[in-house]
C-alpha positions in Angstrom: -0.1 -0.1 -0.1 2.8 2.5 1.0 4.5 2.0 -2.6 1.1 2.5 -4.3 0.5 5.8 -2.2 4.1 6.8 -3.4 3.4 6.2 -7.0 -0.1 7.2 -7.4 -0.6 9.7 -4.4 -1.1 13.3 -4.6 1.0 15.9 -2.3 -1.2 17.1 0.4 -0.4 20.6 1.5 -1.3 21.9 4.9 -3.7 24.8 4.3 -2.9 26.5 7.6 0.9 26.8 7.0 1.3 26.0 3.3 3.8 22.9 3.9 3.7 19.8 2.3 2.4 17.0 4.6 3.0 14.0 2.5 1.4 11.9 -0.2 -1.9 10.6 0.1 -4.6 8.8 -2.1 -8.5 9.7 -1.8 -10.5 6.7 -2.7 -14.2 6.9 -3.7 -16.0 4.5 -1.2 -19.7 5.4 -1.9 -20.8 8.3 0.3 -17.8 7.7 2.5 -14.5 8.4 0.5 -11.4 7.1 2.3 -8.1 9.1 3.0 -5.3 6.6 2.5 -1.4 7.0 3.1 -1.5 10.2 5.2 -1.0 9.1 8.8 0.9 12.0 10.5 0.8 14.9 11.1 -2.6 14.6 11.9 -5.2 16.7 9.7 -8.6 17.8 9.6 -10.7 18.2 6.3 -11.6 21.8 5.7 -13.5 23.7 2.6 -11.3 26.1 0.9 -12.1 29.7 -0.1 -13.4 30.2 -3.5 -13.0 33.2 -5.8 -16.3 33.2 -7.0 -19.7 32.0 -5.8 -20.1 28.2 -6.7 -23.1 26.1 -6.1 -22.7 22.2 -5.4 -19.0 22.0 -6.2 -16.6 23.1 -3.6 -12.9 22.2 -2.7 -11.6 20.6 0.0 -8.2 20.6 1.7 -6.6 19.5 4.8 -4.9 21.5 7.9 -3.2 20.6 10.8 -4.2 22.3 14.3 -1.7 24.9 15.7 0.7 23.9 18.2 -1.0 23.2 21.6 -0.5 26.6 23.5 -3.6 27.4 25.8 -3.3 29.6 28.8 -3.7 28.6 32.5 -7.1 29.5 33.6 -6.2 30.5 37.1 -2.9 31.7 38.4 -0.8 29.1 40.1 -0.8 28.7 43.9 2.3 30.2 45.9 4.9 27.5 46.7 4.4 26.2 50.4 6.1 28.3 52.9 7.8 30.3 50.1 9.9 27.5 49.1 10.8 27.9 45.6 13.0 24.9 44.9 11.2 22.2 43.5 11.2 18.7 45.1 10.9 16.2 42.5 9.5 12.5 42.6 10.3 10.1 39.9 7.2 7.7 39.9 8.3 4.7 37.9 5.7 2.4 36.4 7.0 -1.2 36.9 5.6 -4.7 36.4 8.6 -6.8 36.7 10.2 -9.1 39.2 12.1 -8.2 42.6 15.6 -8.8 41.0 14.6 -6.6 37.7 13.0 -3.8 39.7 16.2 -3.6 42.0 18.4 -3.6 38.7 16.4 -0.7 37.4 16.7 1.0 40.8 20.7 0.7 40.7 20.8 2.0 37.5 18.7 5.3 38.4 20.9 5.5 41.5 24.2 4.8 39.4 23.2 8.0 37.6 23.0 10.2 40.7 19.3 9.8 41.6 18.7 9.5 45.6 16.6 6.5 46.4 14.1 8.9 48.3 13.5 10.6 45.1 12.4 7.3 43.5 9.3 5.5 43.8 8.2 2.1 42.2 4.7 2.0 41.0 4.0 -1.5 40.6 1.3 -2.7 38.4 2.5 -6.4 37.9 2.0 -9.5 40.0 1.3 -8.9 43.9 3.8 -11.6 44.7 6.5 -9.8 42.9 5.7 -6.6 44.6 5.7 -8.0 48.2 9.3 -9.2 47.6 10.7 -5.9 46.4 11.9 -4.9 50.1 12.9 -1.4 48.7 12.5 2.0 50.5 9.6 3.5 48.2 6.9 1.6 46.5 3.3 1.0 46.0 0.9 -1.5 44.4 -1.7 -0.8 41.8 -4.2 -3.3 41.6 -6.4 -1.5 38.9 -7.2 -3.8 36.0 -7.5 -1.0 33.6 -3.6 -0.6 33.9 -3.1 -4.3 33.0 -3.9 -4.3 29.0 -2.2 -6.2 26.4 -3.3 -3.9 23.5 -3.3 -0.6 25.1 -5.2 1.7 22.7 -7.8 -1.1 21.8 -8.6 -1.8 25.6 -8.0 2.1 26.5 -5.3 1.5 29.1 -5.7 4.0 32.1 -3.2 5.5 34.4 -6.0 6.4 36.7 -4.9 3.7 39.2 -1.2 4.6 39.4 -2.0 8.3 39.6 -4.4 7.8 42.8 -1.7 5.8 44.4 1.0 8.0 43.8 -1.2 10.8 45.0 -2.0 9.0 48.2 1.4 8.1 48.8 2.5 11.8 48.6 0.4 12.9 51.2 2.1 14.9 53.9 5.4 14.8 51.8 7.0 18.0 50.5 7.0 17.0 47.1 6.2 19.9 44.5 7.0 18.2 41.0 6.3 14.7 39.6 8.1 13.0 36.7 5.6 10.0 35.9 7.9 7.7 33.9 7.5 4.2 32.4 10.2 1.7 33.3 11.9 1.6 30.0 12.1 5.3 29.7 15.3 6.3 31.4 17.3 9.4 32.2 20.7 9.9 30.5 21.5 13.0 32.7 21.9 13.1 36.4 20.1 16.4 36.5 16.8 15.4 34.3 14.6 16.7 37.0 16.4 20.2 37.2 16.1 20.5 33.1 12.6 19.7 33.1 12.0 22.0 35.6 13.7 24.9 33.8 11.9 23.9 30.5 8.3 24.1 32.7 9.4 27.4 34.1 10.1 28.9 30.9 6.8 27.5 29.4 4.9 28.7 32.5 3.4 25.1 32.3 1.8 23.0 34.8 2.4 19.8 32.8 4.7 18.8 30.1 4.4 15.9 27.6 6.2 14.3 24.6 4.6 14.6 21.1 1.6 16.7 22.5 -0.7 17.4 19.7 -4.3 18.6 19.3 -6.4 15.9 17.5 -10.1 16.8 17.8 -11.8 16.5 14.1 -8.4 15.1 12.9 -7.7 11.5 11.5 -5.7 10.6 14.8 -6.3 6.9 15.0 -6.9 6.8 19.1 -9.6 9.9 18.5 -11.2 8.2 15.5 -11.6 5.1 17.4 -12.8 6.7 20.5 -15.5 8.3 18.7 -17.3 5.2 18.1 -18.4 5.5 21.6 -21.3 8.5 21.2 -20.5 9.5 24.8 -17.1 10.5 23.8 -18.2 13.6 22.1 -19.2 15.3 25.3 -16.7 13.3 27.6 -15.2 16.8 29.1 -18.2 19.0 28.8 -19.5 18.7 32.4 -15.9 19.4 33.9 -14.5 21.8 31.4 -13.2 25.2 32.7 -12.5 26.0 29.0 -14.5 27.9 26.5 -14.3 25.0 24.2 -15.1 21.8 26.2 -14.6 19.9 23.0 -10.9 20.1 22.5 -9.1 17.0 22.8 -5.2 16.7 23.2 -2.9 13.5 22.5 0.6 12.7 23.7 3.0 10.0 24.3 2.7 9.5 28.1 5.8 7.5 28.5 7.5 10.3 30.6 5.6 13.3 31.8 6.3 16.3 34.2 3.6 17.6 36.5 3.3 20.3 39.3 1.8 18.8 42.5 -1.3 20.7 41.9 -2.3 19.5 38.6 -1.1 15.9 39.3 -3.3 15.9 42.5 -6.4 17.2 40.6 -6.1 14.9 37.7 -5.4 12.0 40.0 -8.5 12.8 42.0 -10.3 13.8 38.9 -11.8 16.7 40.9 -11.0 20.0 39.2 -10.6 23.2 41.3 -14.1 24.4 40.3 -17.5 25.7 41.7 -19.3 23.4 39.5 -21.2 20.4 41.6 -21.3 18.2 38.8 -17.6 18.1 38.6 -17.2 16.1 41.7 -17.1 12.5 40.0 -15.1 9.3 40.9 -15.1 7.8 37.8 -12.4 8.3 34.8 -13.4 11.6 33.2 -17.3 11.3 32.6 -17.4 7.5 33.4 -16.3 6.3 30.1 -13.2 4.6 29.3 -10.4 6.9 27.5 -7.0 5.8 26.3 -4.3 7.6 28.7 -2.6 9.2 25.8 -5.5 11.2 25.3 -7.1 11.4 28.7 -4.1 12.5 30.8 -3.1 15.7 28.8 -7.2 16.3 27.8 -8.1 16.1 31.4 -5.2 18.4 32.5 -6.2 21.1 29.8 -10.0 20.8 30.7 -9.3 21.4 34.5 -7.6 24.6 33.6 -3.9 23.7 33.4 -1.5 24.9 30.9 -0.2 21.7 29.1 2.8 22.1 26.8 4.9 20.0 24.6 8.6 18.8 25.5 9.6 20.2 22.0 13.3 19.3 21.2 13.4 16.4 23.4 10.9 14.7 21.3 13.2 13.3 19.1 14.8 11.2 21.5 11.3 9.5 22.8 10.0 7.1 20.2 7.9 3.9 20.4 10.5 1.7 18.7 13.4 0.4 20.6 16.9 2.3 20.7 19.8 0.4 19.6 23.2 0.9 21.7 24.8 3.0 19.1 21.7 5.3 19.1 21.9 5.7 22.8 25.5 6.9 22.8 24.4 9.3 19.8 21.4 10.6 21.6 23.3 11.4 24.6 25.9 13.3 22.3 23.2 15.2 20.8 21.9 16.5 23.9 19.3 14.1 25.2 17.9 14.3 28.6 16.2 10.9 28.5 15.4 8.1 26.3 12.4 5.5 25.6 12.0 2.8 24.9 15.3 1.1 26.5 14.7 -2.7 27.2 16.5 -4.6 29.8 19.5 -5.9 27.6 20.6 -2.4 26.8 20.4 -0.6 29.9 24.1 -1.4 30.9 24.9 1.1 28.1 23.1 3.9 29.8 25.5 3.8 33.1 28.0 6.8 33.2 
């Protein structure tokens, strides 16, 4: 199919930026034509301006959304006790055995991370969790975390976030880096660099590959539209003028202020709306975490921003050892995914 698109496809131009987006083929299919070959960037169909009045014959083009850049609804609260030094917790999602988890902790510690700044969030076998014998760890029993086909089964991080939030009670933590086990730091001051970026962006949450997807051909978005409730999923709790905005991000490693994290974890925005005090994820319907986390934070009024330059080091396909060293040399703060057999290459 890819070769056919290259041969016979037409170049699609972004009507917003006038930049080429790639080749695609529009296939007539009854009253529902198919757009084939254009996977990313995600685009939305639009009617194009005409130089004269036309009846029954109108041109259609495609455009991307602008980069995600929404303001914060309310000013952030002052730091507790006037302390402006962020205290970062690295909450690491794991599901492995005792030995594998201890090896992972050792890797972080060898890179300069203190044990008190690391929390293992175990979503695997409870017997493995009970054998951990590490300073900081919590167990997540939520079945919505334990999926095999994550987008199809709409995997959720609601359970891990609730357990992390509960564990942080009465602890002076101000920032949370929620990170998967195979998303690893390459520098000893990852938290400081994330905080500097967050401060520059005036952000409450940072995500990798953050984009707006409502009205586009984004696969996760289109799949969720098959549930009619999804169209109004955030309407009852949104503090935004447009409650239909939907964001998507690669959520292997995200960086949060304490206020934003606790609000999304409890699913209770700082709002006077009585209907916003709900217990189920979003509006009680399952939503894949890559859309749920950034979109919920956005609609609760928090400023969600992209990690921009660091996106090139965070992908879905595994990195090879040579790629790890190259990424470090090119300024990578972290890397994803790095599987177990490649981890010794990360140590400094």
